[in-house]
C-alpha positions in Angstrom: -91.3 -38.5 -74.8 -89.2 -37.3 -77.7 -87.8 -40.2 -79.3 -84.4 -38.5 -79.6 -84.6 -38.2 -75.8 -83.0 -41.2 -73.9 -84.7 -42.3 -71.1 -82.6 -41.2 -67.9 -82.3 -43.9 -65.0 -83.0 -43.1 -61.4 -80.2 -42.0 -58.9 -78.7 -45.0 -57.3 -79.3 -45.2 -53.2 -77.1 -44.2 -50.9 -74.9 -47.0 -49.3 -76.9 -48.6 -45.9 -74.0 -47.2 -43.5 -74.6 -43.5 -44.8 -78.1 -43.5 -44.3 -77.7 -41.3 -41.4 -76.4 -38.7 -44.4 -78.9 -39.0 -46.6 -80.2 -35.1 -46.1 -77.0 -33.7 -46.8 -75.8 -33.4 -50.3 -72.3 -34.6 -51.5 -69.6 -37.6 -50.4 -69.8 -38.3 -47.0 -67.8 -37.6 -44.4 -64.3 -38.9 -43.4 -63.3 -41.1 -40.9 -62.6 -38.9 -37.7 -64.7 -35.8 -38.9 -63.7 -32.8 -40.4 -60.0 -31.2 -39.8 -60.8 -28.1 -38.1 -60.2 -24.6 -40.6 -56.6 -23.4 -40.6 -55.7 -20.8 -38.2 -57.9 -21.8 -35.5 -57.0 -23.8 -32.7 -59.1 -27.2 -32.0 -61.5 -26.8 -30.0 -60.9 -27.1 -26.3 -57.5 -25.8 -27.0 -56.2 -22.3 -27.2 -58.6 -19.0 -27.5 -61.8 -18.8 -28.8 -61.2 -15.9 -30.8 -59.8 -16.0 -34.2 -55.8 -15.5 -34.9 -54.3 -12.0 -35.0 -53.9 -10.5 -38.3 -50.9 -10.8 -40.5 -48.2 -8.6 -39.4 -49.4 -8.3 -35.8 -47.6 -10.4 -33.6 -49.3 -11.7 -29.9 -48.1 -9.9 -26.9 -45.6 -11.8 -24.6 -46.9 -13.4 -21.5 -45.7 -11.7 -18.5 -46.7 -14.2 -15.6 -48.6 -17.3 -15.4 -52.3 -17.3 -15.1 -54.1 -15.7 -12.6 -54.8 -18.6 -9.8 -56.6 -18.7 -6.9 -53.9 -18.7 -3.7 -54.4 -17.9 -0.2 -56.9 -18.7 2.4 -54.6 -21.7 3.0 -50.8 -22.5 2.7 -50.9 -24.4 -0.9 -47.1 -24.8 -1.8 -45.4 -24.0 -4.9 -44.3 -27.0 -6.3 -43.3 -26.8 -9.9 -39.9 -25.6 -9.5 -36.8 -27.4 -10.3 -35.7 -30.0 -7.8 -38.8 -31.3 -7.0 -39.8 -34.9 -8.3 -41.9 -35.3 -11.1 -41.9 -31.8 -12.1 -40.2 -30.2 -14.8 -37.7 -26.8 -14.4 -39.4 -23.8 -15.1 -39.5 -22.2 -19.0 -37.5 -19.5 -19.1 -39.6 -16.1 -21.5 -38.0 -14.1 -23.2 -34.8 -12.1 -22.7 -35.6 -8.9 -21.2 -33.5 -5.2 -22.5 -31.3 -4.1 -19.4 -30.2 -6.7 -17.8 -33.1 -7.9 -16.6 -33.6 -11.5 -15.5 -36.5 -13.6 -17.7 -40.1 -14.2 -16.5 -40.4 -18.2 -16.0 -43.5 -19.0 -17.7 -46.6 -21.8 -16.6 -46.1 -21.5 -13.0 -49.5 -22.7 -11.3 -51.0 -21.2 -7.5 -48.3 -18.6 -7.9 -48.9 -15.2 -6.4 -48.0 -12.7 -10.1 -44.3 -11.8 -10.0 -43.2 -13.8 -7.9 -42.3 -16.2 -10.9 -38.8 -15.0 -10.7 -38.4 -16.8 -7.4 -39.1 -20.3 -8.7 -36.1 -20.4 -10.8 -33.1 -19.4 -8.1 -31.8 -20.3 -4.7 -29.8 -16.9 -3.7 -30.2 -13.7 -4.4 -27.9 -10.9 -4.0 -28.7 -7.4 -2.6 -26.9 -3.9 -3.0 -28.0 -1.2 -1.3 -27.6 2.2 -3.7 -24.9 4.8 -2.6 -26.6 8.1 -1.3 -24.4 11.2 -1.5 -26.5 13.2 0.3 -26.5 10.8 3.1 -22.8 10.1 3.0 -21.7 13.6 2.8 -24.4 15.4 5.5 -25.4 12.7 7.6 -29.1 13.1 6.6 -30.9 9.9 6.3 -32.6 9.4 3.0 -34.9 6.4 2.3 -32.9 3.4 1.0 -33.0 2.0 -2.2 -31.9 -1.6 -3.1 -31.1 -3.7 -6.1 -31.6 -7.2 -6.1 -30.0 -9.6 -8.5 -29.8 -13.1 -9.4 -26.2 -14.7 -9.3 -25.7 -14.2 -13.3 -26.1 -10.4 -12.4 -29.2 -9.9 -13.9 -31.7 -7.4 -12.1 -34.7 -9.2 -10.3 -36.3 -6.5 -8.3 -36.2 -2.9 -7.4 -36.7 -2.3 -3.3 -37.6 1.3 -2.1 -38.6 2.4 1.4 -41.4 4.5 1.5 -41.0 6.7 5.0 -41.5 9.9 6.1 -38.4 12.2 6.8 -39.3 13.0 10.1 -39.6 9.3 10.5 -36.0 8.5 9.6 -34.6 11.5 11.2 -36.4 10.7 14.6 -36.7 7.2 14.9 -33.1 6.4 13.0 -32.7 2.2 12.4 -35.1 1.7 14.3 -38.3 3.5 12.6 -40.8 1.6 11.5 -41.3 1.5 7.8 -43.1 0.3 4.0 -40.6 -1.6 1.8 -41.8 -1.6 -1.9 -40.5 -4.3 -4.1 -40.9 -3.7 -7.7 -40.2 -5.3 -10.9 -39.3 -4.5 -14.2 -42.6 -3.1 -15.0 -42.6 -1.1 -12.0 -45.5 -3.7 -10.7 -45.4 -3.9 -7.0 -45.1 -7.3 -6.6 -44.4 -7.3 -2.7 -44.4 -5.3 0.3 -42.6 -5.4 3.4 -44.0 -3.6 6.6 -42.3 -3.0 9.9 -44.2 -1.6 12.2 -42.4 0.8 15.2 -41.1 -1.1 18.3 -38.6 -1.5 20.8 -35.8 -3.5 19.4 -34.0 -4.2 23.3 -33.7 -7.5 24.8 -35.2 -5.6 27.7 -38.3 -5.9 25.9 -39.6 -9.4 25.5 -43.1 -8.4 25.3 -42.7 -5.8 22.4 -40.0 -7.8 19.7 -39.6 -6.6 16.2 -42.0 -8.2 13.4 -42.5 -8.0 9.7 -45.7 -8.5 7.5 -45.4 -9.9 3.9 -47.8 -9.7 1.2 -47.9 -10.6 -2.6 -49.7 -9.2 -4.1 -49.8 -6.3 -1.7 -53.0 -6.9 0.7 -52.9 -10.6 0.7 -50.8 -11.9 3.4 -47.9 -14.6 2.8 -45.6 -14.6 5.6 -44.5 -13.2 9.0 -41.1 -12.2 10.2 -41.0 -12.7 14.1 -37.4 -11.5 16.6 -37.4 -14.4 19.2 -36.2 -13.1 22.6 -33.0 -13.9 22.8 -29.5 -11.8 25.1 -26.8 -13.3 23.3 -27.1 -13.8 19.4 -30.1 -12.5 17.1 -33.1 -15.0 16.8 -36.1 -15.3 14.6 -39.0 -17.2 13.2 -39.8 -17.8 9.6 -44.0 -17.9 9.4 -46.1 -19.0 7.3 -49.4 -16.9 6.3 -51.1 -19.4 8.9 -49.0 -18.0 11.7 -47.0 -21.7 11.8 -43.3 -21.6 12.3 -41.2 -23.1 8.5 -37.8 -21.7 9.3 -35.6 -20.1 12.0 -32.6 -17.6 11.9 -29.8 -17.9 13.8 -26.7 -14.7 13.9 -24.0 -14.6 15.7 -23.2 -12.7 19.0 -21.1 -9.9 17.6 -22.5 -8.2 14.5 -20.0 -5.7 13.5 -18.2 -6.5 10.6 -14.3 -6.1 10.6 -13.0 -7.2 7.4 -15.6 -10.0 6.6 -19.0 -11.7 5.9 -21.1 -11.7 9.1 -23.5 -14.5 9.2 -27.0 -15.7 10.1 -28.3 -19.4 9.2 -31.2 -20.6 8.3 -32.2 -23.1 9.8 -35.3 -26.0 9.4 -37.8 -26.4 12.2 -35.2 -29.6 13.6 -32.1 -27.3 13.5 -30.8 -28.2 10.5 -29.1 -25.3 8.0 -30.7 -25.1 5.2 -29.3 -21.8 4.0 -28.2 -18.4 5.3 -28.1 -14.4 4.9 -24.9 -12.7 5.0 -24.0 -8.9 5.0 -21.2 -9.4 2.7 -17.7 -7.0 3.7 -18.2 -4.0 0.7 -14.7 -2.1 1.1 -13.6 -0.1 3.6 -14.3 3.0 2.2 -17.7 2.0 2.1 -18.4 0.4 5.3 -16.4 3.3 7.4 -18.5 6.7 5.3 -21.8 4.7 4.1 -24.6 2.4 5.1 -24.9 0.8 1.9 -24.3 -2.8 2.8 -24.3 -5.6 0.6 -26.3 -8.6 0.9 -26.6 -12.3 0.0 -29.8 -14.6 0.6 -28.9 -18.5 -0.2 -32.1 -21.1 0.2 -33.6 -24.0 -1.2 -34.2 -24.4 -4.8 -37.3 -26.4 -4.2 -38.2 -24.1 -0.9 -42.0 -22.4 -1.7 -42.2 -19.3 -2.6 -43.8 -17.5 -0.5 -41.5 -18.5 2.1 -38.5 -17.4 -0.4 -40.3 -14.2 -0.2 -40.6 -14.2 3.7 -37.0 -15.0 3.7 -36.0 -11.8 1.8 -38.2 -9.4 4.0 -36.2 -11.0 7.0 -33.3 -9.7 4.8 -34.6 -6.1 5.1 -35.8 -6.4 8.8 -31.6 -7.9 9.6 -30.2 -5.0 7.5 -32.4 -2.0 9.8 -31.6 -4.2 12.9 -27.8 -4.5 12.8 -26.3 -2.9 10.1 -28.2 0.4 9.4 -26.3 3.9 10.8 -27.5 6.8 12.5 -26.0 9.5 10.7 -23.2 7.3 9.4 -22.3 6.6 12.9 -21.6 2.5 13.9 -24.4 1.1 16.7 -23.4 -2.1 16.9 -23.0 -4.4 20.2 -22.3 -7.6 21.3 -25.1 -9.7 21.5 -28.5 -8.0 21.4 -27.8 -5.4 24.3 
């Protein structure tokens, strides 16, 4: 040994409480473990992918995450008015006067999130100049808005020319309901059937699907001679609401109201054909409608009520050749 070199003392052993880490160099880990690396979400929360590079914004969420629905009537309960559930969070405003999309609504068909935050809809039919001046029947188009005037949906009739000209207001039709991104979120189908009270075995019906191909409800006409009667049914065919109309559906400077009733007869809403002015009423069939329902009503039932509005429009307020065809009761 070199006499100028001092002997080195042996390394001190680890403390007993850190014996489990003797195979790792450095200091013992802090209590509770190490914090996650900056920019990554904690384990089990968020996306497993790293965040986007600086300068790239994350795309906004359009609809609630796709969750299983159908195969059983499971009500959407995350709505205002439901005990113990906060109101839905509204998304970013959409240009063009569209209603923001509510976020985080579980068990909801894509595109029906709008219906969780409203208890009233306004339906305005577009005036078709060709139809107004010539009587040539054109496919109906509608704008559906909320009470703030924000657009919620577009509605477009899908029928053939011969069907419209030969069958008039009694025609079969498919109605497509589109959102601001032109996605078809609702589909109404009305088959061709007799519309007279003398044929109780062949009454009017409408099937409601959302998304298209997935049945969420039905509108069925009940046999009646004096007043229009309808049943709102769920996807299993069970009646959840009733609709009762007036004896005379001819609007003379006033609204025509169809009451929405619960199964025990209590009124819970209404469908109104609103007076839209003398000129519009006389020379066109471009009608204005309003529909009210409880805020906490399941969105599938709300969507089915919207389908009932279109069926009522065609049965009682759609003109053939710009001619009124209203009559007392269901005759």
